[in-house]
C-alpha positions as CSV (number, residue, x, y, z in Angstrom):
1,X,0.0,0.0,0.0
2,X,2.8,2.3,0.9
3,X,4.6,1.7,-2.4
4,X,1.3,2.4,-4.2
5,X,1.0,5.8,-2.5
6,X,4.6,6.7,-3.2
7,X,4.1,5.7,-6.9
8,X,0.9,7.8,-7.1
9,X,2.6,10.8,-5.6
10,X,5.5,10.4,-8.0
11,X,3.1,10.4,-11.0
12,X,1.4,13.5,-9.7
13,X,4.6,15.4,-9.2
14,X,5.9,14.5,-12.7
15,X,2.5,15.5,-14.2
16,X,2.6,18.9,-12.4
17,X,6.2,19.4,-13.6
18,X,5.3,18.7,-17.2
19,X,2.2,21.0,-17.0
20,X,4.4,23.8,-15.6
21,X,6.9,23.7,-18.5
22,X,4.3,23.1,-21.3
23,X,3.1,26.8,-21.4
24,X,6.6,28.1,-21.8
25,X,7.5,25.6,-24.5
26,X,4.3,26.2,-26.5
27,X,4.6,30.0,-26.2
28,X,8.2,29.9,-27.3
29,X,7.3,27.8,-30.4
30,X,4.4,30.1,-31.3
31,X,6.4,33.4,-30.8
32,X,7.1,35.1,-34.1
33,X,9.3,38.1,-34.5
34,X,11.3,39.9,-37.2
35,X,14.3,42.2,-37.0
36,X,14.7,45.6,-38.8
37,X,18.4,46.5,-39.0
38,X,18.9,50.3,-39.2
39,X,21.6,52.0,-41.2
40,X,23.5,52.8,-38.0
41,X,23.5,49.1,-37.0
42,X,20.9,49.3,-34.3
43,X,18.2,46.6,-34.4
44,X,14.5,47.0,-33.8
45,X,12.6,43.8,-33.0
46,X,8.9,43.5,-33.9
47,X,6.9,40.8,-32.1
48,X,3.8,39.5,-33.7
49,X,0.6,40.4,-31.9
50,X,2.4,42.5,-29.3
51,X,2.5,45.9,-31.0
52,X,0.0,47.3,-28.5
53,X,1.2,45.5,-25.5
54,X,3.7,47.1,-23.0
55,X,5.9,44.0,-22.6
56,X,9.3,43.6,-21.0
57,X,12.3,42.0,-22.5
58,X,15.9,40.9,-21.8
59,X,18.8,39.4,-23.7
60,X,21.3,36.6,-22.8
61,X,23.6,34.0,-24.2
62,X,22.3,31.4,-21.7
63,X,18.7,30.1,-22.2
64,X,18.5,29.4,-18.4
65,X,18.8,33.1,-17.5
66,X,15.1,33.8,-18.1
67,X,14.3,34.3,-14.4
68,X,17.5,36.1,-13.4
69,X,17.9,38.5,-16.4
70,X,17.4,42.2,-16.1
71,X,14.3,43.2,-18.0
72,X,13.7,46.4,-19.9
73,X,10.3,47.9,-20.7
74,X,9.4,48.0,-24.4
75,X,9.4,51.4,-26.1
76,X,7.3,52.7,-29.0
77,X,8.5,53.3,-32.5
78,X,7.4,56.1,-34.8
79,X,4.2,54.2,-35.6
80,X,3.3,53.9,-31.9
81,X,4.0,50.2,-31.8
82,X,5.8,48.5,-28.9
83,X,9.2,47.1,-29.9
84,X,12.4,45.7,-28.4
85,X,15.7,47.4,-29.1
86,X,19.2,46.0,-29.5
87,X,22.1,48.4,-29.9
88,X,24.6,48.1,-32.7
89,X,27.5,45.7,-32.0
90,X,25.6,43.8,-29.3
91,X,25.0,40.1,-30.0
92,X,23.0,37.6,-28.0
93,X,21.6,34.1,-28.6
94,X,18.3,34.6,-26.8
95,X,15.7,37.2,-26.0
96,X,13.2,36.7,-23.1
97,X,9.8,38.4,-23.2
98,X,7.7,39.0,-20.1
99,X,4.0,39.6,-20.7
100,X,2.2,39.6,-17.3
101,X,3.0,36.2,-15.7
102,X,4.2,34.6,-19.0
103,X,7.8,34.4,-20.1
104,X,8.7,33.5,-23.6
105,X,12.1,32.7,-25.1
106,X,13.1,33.6,-28.6
107,X,16.3,32.3,-30.3
108,X,17.6,35.4,-32.1
109,X,19.6,33.7,-34.9
110,X,16.4,32.0,-36.1
111,X,14.7,35.3,-36.8
112,X,14.4,36.9,-40.3
113,X,16.2,40.2,-40.7
114,X,15.9,43.0,-43.3
115,X,17.9,46.1,-43.6
116,X,16.7,49.7,-44.3
117,X,18.6,49.6,-47.6
118,X,16.8,46.4,-48.7
119,X,13.4,47.9,-47.8
120,X,14.2,50.9,-50.0
121,X,15.0,48.5,-52.9
122,X,11.8,46.5,-52.4
123,X,9.7,49.6,-52.3
124,X,11.1,50.7,-55.7
125,X,9.9,47.5,-57.4
126,X,7.3,48.0,-60.3
127,X,8.6,51.7,-60.5
128,X,12.1,51.2,-61.8
129,X,11.4,50.6,-65.5
130,X,8.5,52.6,-66.9
131,X,5.9,50.7,-68.8
132,X,2.4,51.1,-70.4
133,X,-0.3,48.4,-70.0
134,X,-3.1,50.2,-71.8
135,X,-2.4,48.8,-75.3
136,X,-3.7,45.6,-77.0
137,X,-3.3,43.6,-80.2
138,X,-6.1,42.3,-82.4
139,X,-6.0,39.3,-84.8
140,X,-8.7,38.2,-87.2
141,X,-9.1,34.5,-88.1
142,X,-11.9,32.6,-90.0
143,X,-13.6,29.3,-89.2
144,X,-16.0,28.6,-92.1
145,X,-18.5,31.4,-92.1
146,X,-17.4,32.6,-88.7
147,X,-15.0,35.5,-88.2
148,X,-13.1,35.5,-84.9
149,X,-11.5,38.7,-83.6
150,X,-9.0,37.9,-80.8
151,X,-7.9,40.8,-78.6
152,X,-4.9,40.3,-76.3
153,X,-3.1,42.6,-73.9
154,X,0.6,43.6,-73.8
155,X,3.1,45.5,-71.9
156,X,5.1,48.2,-73.6
157,X,8.4,49.5,-72.1
158,X,8.3,53.3,-72.6
159,X,11.9,53.9,-71.5
160,X,14.5,53.8,-74.3
161,X,16.9,50.9,-74.3
162,X,17.2,47.2,-75.0
163,X,15.0,45.0,-72.8
164,X,14.5,41.3,-72.0
165,X,11.7,39.7,-70.1
166,X,10.3,36.4,-68.7
167,X,6.7,35.7,-68.1
168,X,6.0,33.4,-65.1
169,X,2.5,32.0,-64.7
170,X,1.2,32.3,-61.1
171,X,-1.3,29.6,-61.7
172,X,-0.9,27.3,-64.7
173,X,-4.5,26.8,-66.0
174,X,-3.5,25.0,-69.1
175,X,-2.3,21.8,-67.3
176,X,-4.5,18.9,-66.4
177,X,-4.7,20.3,-62.8
178,X,-4.0,23.9,-61.8
179,X,-0.4,24.1,-60.8
180,X,0.6,27.0,-58.5
181,X,4.0,28.6,-58.6
182,X,4.3,29.2,-54.8
183,X,7.3,31.6,-55.2
184,X,5.4,33.8,-57.8
185,X,2.2,33.6,-55.8
186,X,3.8,34.8,-52.6
187,X,5.6,37.6,-54.4
188,X,2.3,38.8,-55.9
189,X,0.4,38.5,-52.6
190,X,3.0,40.2,-50.5
191,X,3.5,43.1,-53.0
192,X,-0.3,43.6,-52.6
193,X,0.1,43.6,-48.8
194,X,2.7,46.4,-49.1
195,X,0.1,48.6,-51.0
196,X,-2.4,48.3,-48.2
197,X,-2.6,51.1,-45.7
198,X,-2.8,50.3,-42.0
199,X,-0.6,47.2,-42.2
200,X,1.2,46.4,-38.9
201,X,5.0,46.8,-39.0
202,X,5.5,43.1,-38.3
203,X,3.3,42.1,-41.3
204,X,4.9,44.8,-43.5
205,X,8.4,43.7,-42.7
206,X,7.5,40.0,-43.2
207,X,6.0,41.0,-46.6
208,X,9.1,42.9,-47.6
209,X,11.4,40.0,-46.6
210,X,9.2,37.6,-48.7
211,X,9.3,40.0,-51.7
212,X,13.1,40.4,-51.3
213,X,13.7,36.6,-51.1
214,X,11.2,35.5,-53.8
215,X,12.2,38.2,-56.3
216,X,15.8,37.2,-55.9
217,X,14.9,33.6,-56.4
218,X,12.9,34.2,-59.6
219,X,15.8,36.4,-61.0
220,X,18.3,33.7,-60.3
221,X,16.3,31.1,-62.3
222,X,15.1,33.4,-65.1
223,X,15.2,32.5,-68.8
224,X,15.2,35.7,-70.8
225,X,13.5,36.6,-74.1
226,X,14.3,39.7,-76.1
227,X,11.4,42.3,-76.0
228,X,10.9,43.1,-79.7
229,X,10.0,46.7,-80.2
230,X,10.1,47.0,-76.4
231,X,6.8,45.0,-76.3
232,X,5.9,42.1,-74.1
233,X,2.8,40.2,-75.4
234,X,0.7,38.0,-73.3
235,X,1.1,34.2,-74.1
236,X,-1.0,32.9,-77.0
237,X,-2.7,30.3,-74.8
238,X,-3.4,32.7,-71.9
239,X,-6.9,32.6,-70.5
240,X,-8.9,35.7,-69.7
241,X,-8.1,36.9,-66.1
242,X,-5.0,34.7,-65.8
243,X,-2.2,36.5,-63.9
244,X,1.6,36.5,-64.6
245,X,4.7,37.8,-63.0
246,X,6.8,39.7,-65.6
247,X,10.5,40.0,-64.9
248,X,12.1,42.8,-67.0
249,X,15.7,43.8,-67.3
250,X,17.6,46.4,-69.4
251,X,20.7,45.1,-71.1
252,X,23.6,47.1,-72.4
253,X,26.8,45.5,-73.9
254,X,25.7,42.1,-72.5
255,X,25.4,43.4,-69.0
256,X,22.3,44.0,-66.9
257,X,21.7,47.7,-66.3
258,X,18.4,47.7,-64.4
259,X,15.9,45.0,-63.2
260,X,12.2,45.3,-62.3
261,X,9.0,43.3,-61.9
262,X,5.5,43.9,-63.3
263,X,2.3,42.0,-63.3
264,X,0.2,41.1,-66.3
265,X,-3.5,40.1,-66.2
266,X,-4.6,38.5,-69.4
267,X,-7.3,40.5,-71.2
268,X,-8.0,38.0,-73.9
269,X,-11.3,38.3,-75.7
270,X,-12.6,36.2,-78.6
271,X,-15.4,37.9,-80.4
272,X,-17.2,35.7,-82.9
273,X,-19.5,36.8,-85.8
274,X,-21.1,35.3,-88.9
275,X,-19.7,36.6,-92.1
276,X,-22.3,37.9,-94.4
277,X,-21.9,36.9,-98.1
278,X,-23.9,39.1,-100.5
279,X,-24.5,37.9,-104.1
280,X,-23.6,40.5,-106.7
281,X,-26.1,40.6,-109.6
282,X,-24.4,41.4,-112.8
283,X,-26.3,43.8,-115.0
284,X,-25.7,43.4,-118.7
285,X,-24.8,46.6,-120.4
286,X,-26.0,47.6,-123.9
287,X,-23.4,47.4,-126.5
288,X,-22.2,50.8,-127.6
289,X,-23.2,51.8,-131.2
290,X,-20.2,51.7,-133.4
291,X,-19.7,52.0,-137.2
292,X,-19.8,48.2,-137.7
293,X,-23.0,47.8,-135.7
294,X,-24.7,50.6,-137.8
295,X,-24.0,48.8,-141.0
296,X,-25.5,45.6,-139.7
297,X,-28.7,47.4,-138.7
298,X,-29.0,48.9,-142.3
299,X,-28.5,45.6,-144.0
300,X,-31.0,44.0,-141.6
301,X,-33.5,46.7,-142.5
302,X,-33.0,46.3,-146.2
303,X,-33.6,42.5,-145.9
304,X,-36.9,43.1,-143.9
305,X,-38.0,45.6,-146.5
306,X,-37.3,43.2,-149.4
307,X,-39.3,40.5,-147.7
308,X,-42.2,42.8,-147.3
309,X,-42.1,43.9,-151.0
310,X,-41.9,40.2,-152.0
311,X,-44.9,39.3,-150.0
312,X,-46.9,42.2,-151.4
313,X,-46.1,41.2,-155.0
314,X,-46.9,37.6,-154.4
315,X,-50.4,38.6,-153.0
316,X,-51.0,40.9,-156.1
317,X,-50.0,38.1,-158.5
318,X,-52.3,35.7,-156.8
319,X,-55.3,38.1,-157.1
320,X,-54.6,38.7,-160.9
321,X,-54.7,34.9,-161.5
322,X,-58.0,34.6,-159.8
323,X,-59.6,37.2,-162.2
């Protein structure tokens, strides 16, 4: 009986210990943060979901220092969001966050980082090379009595220079099953996020990091095509509404001068109509009166007159015989 009681107490103690450490482990696993590295080397750390919470934080190279570390109260950035601050030159392995009774541990080298210079480059995208998207091409084909007018969109580079491009389908709708290019889709979605007002800094930085990484990845694997007359036509098999990433670069003496990205939404339209065929009725024209035709009319008149005279004489001779 005594052994049973001791065994039960051991199980209870172990259970309580496990329960006590689970919250910290779960919270640490679910804690997301990104680092903005300023031009002067200082680092601002944005923690997801805590932009309006006055939390406390501390740094250490030892994960076990969570309870003994000296904590600092979070300050607000220029957007009035609470952040953690790490001075230039300071390096640590861990950051501890206190929010009420909860303490979370974040491993700093696992966080994504973006610099102010990289943000400036991301925010220039789609504005580096000037283009026009208001033009279209039309092509007429015939299928029996049906005339088909196909109108397709295109991108025209308005800056002078020699350009190359690559079109990348975000979703391949011409395959047996829709295939999604995850890299292109993320780039498209995150650039849209950057255009939305009121986005929290954590989400904005994460979007800029995604754009930076995915844009670089697409460029590294690009297969370039010359833009004839500085024109980029939509694919012949594109479906109306289908979206594409368009990588564009200016080339001079075999070297890349500038690079940019645009988006193309297919505006394909096929207008069908029945071709009307009208029969032309040919009207016969009177022959013109020439010298030769006049002679024929005179001869024909003399013959008719001779026949009439002959008939009259024959009738007169017949009457004389009857007398």
